[in-house]
C-alpha positions in Angstrom: 86.9 94.0 82.1 84.0 95.9 84.1 83.5 96.1 88.1 80.9 93.8 88.4 82.4 91.1 86.2 86.0 91.3 88.5 83.7 91.0 91.2 82.2 87.6 90.1 85.5 86.6 89.0 86.9 87.1 92.4 83.8 85.4 94.1 84.1 82.2 92.3 88.1 82.3 93.2 87.0 82.3 96.5 84.6 79.6 96.3 87.1 77.2 94.6 89.5 78.0 97.6 86.9 77.1 99.9 86.1 74.0 98.0 89.7 72.9 97.9 90.5 74.2 94.4 93.2 76.2 94.7 94.6 75.9 91.2 91.4 77.0 89.9 91.5 80.2 92.2 94.4 81.0 91.3 93.7 80.9 87.2 91.0 83.4 88.1 93.2 85.5 90.5 96.1 85.3 87.9 93.8 86.9 84.9 92.4 89.3 87.0 95.7 90.7 87.7 97.1 90.8 84.3 93.7 92.3 83.3 94.6 95.0 85.8 97.6 94.7 87.6 97.0 97.9 89.6 93.8 96.6 91.4 94.9 95.6 95.0 91.9 93.7 95.8 93.0 91.1 92.8 96.7 91.5 94.0 95.8 90.9 97.6 94.3 87.5 96.7 97.0 86.9 94.1 99.7 87.0 96.5 97.7 84.6 99.0 97.6 82.3 96.7 101.4 82.5 95.6 102.6 82.9 99.2 100.6 79.6 99.9 102.3 77.9 96.5 105.5 79.3 98.0 106.4 81.9 95.7 107.0 84.7 97.8 109.3 86.8 95.4 106.3 86.9 92.9 104.2 87.5 95.6 106.1 90.8 96.0 106.3 91.9 93.0 102.4 91.7 92.6 101.8 93.5 95.6 104.2 96.6 95.1 102.5 97.4 91.6 99.0 97.6 93.1 97.4 100.2 94.5 95.2 99.4 97.5 92.0 100.4 99.0 92.2 101.9 102.5 90.1 99.0 103.8 92.7 96.5 102.5 95.8 98.7 104.6 96.3 95.9 107.0 96.1 92.8 104.2 98.3 94.3 102.2 101.0 95.3 105.1 100.4 91.4 106.3 100.7 89.7 102.9 103.9 92.1 102.6 105.5 91.1 105.7 104.5 87.6 105.0 106.6 87.6 101.7 109.9 89.3 102.8 110.0 86.7 106.0 109.5 84.0 103.3 112.1 85.5 101.1 114.6 85.7 104.0 114.2 89.2 104.5 113.8 89.3 107.8 115.1 92.8 108.8 112.7 94.2 106.0 109.7 92.1 107.5 110.3 93.6 110.6 110.3 97.0 109.1 107.8 96.7 107.2 105.3 95.7 110.0 106.4 98.6 111.9 105.6 100.7 109.7 102.2 99.8 109.5 101.7 99.7 113.2 103.5 103.1 113.7 100.4 104.3 110.5 97.4 103.3 112.9 98.8 103.9 116.1 101.5 106.5 115.7 105.2 106.8 115.8 105.0 107.9 119.5 103.5 104.8 120.9 105.7 102.0 121.8 104.9 98.5 120.8 105.8 95.3 122.5 108.7 93.6 120.8 
């Protein structure tokens, strides 16, 4: 599938979500991830929908299989932290979030918490 086709399907999925049709959005995102599991943009969108449907295990699988552009570092960290927490893996969730914060500010900086 070409990049412009992928973008059109992602935009359509977003429109479905905005208009209260998450099942249709999920179908489009799932198809995009099946077509290219490495696409971080599609993976992030699909993972968000999986989390909303209460499927953190599957969301983790999707998230960990993909490659993310730098502009999605925050989204990847938030989604993975949320999926770990929803799976009952609180320690791993906290560790994941700390790794993200350290990557942004450096391990020498202290964070509240």
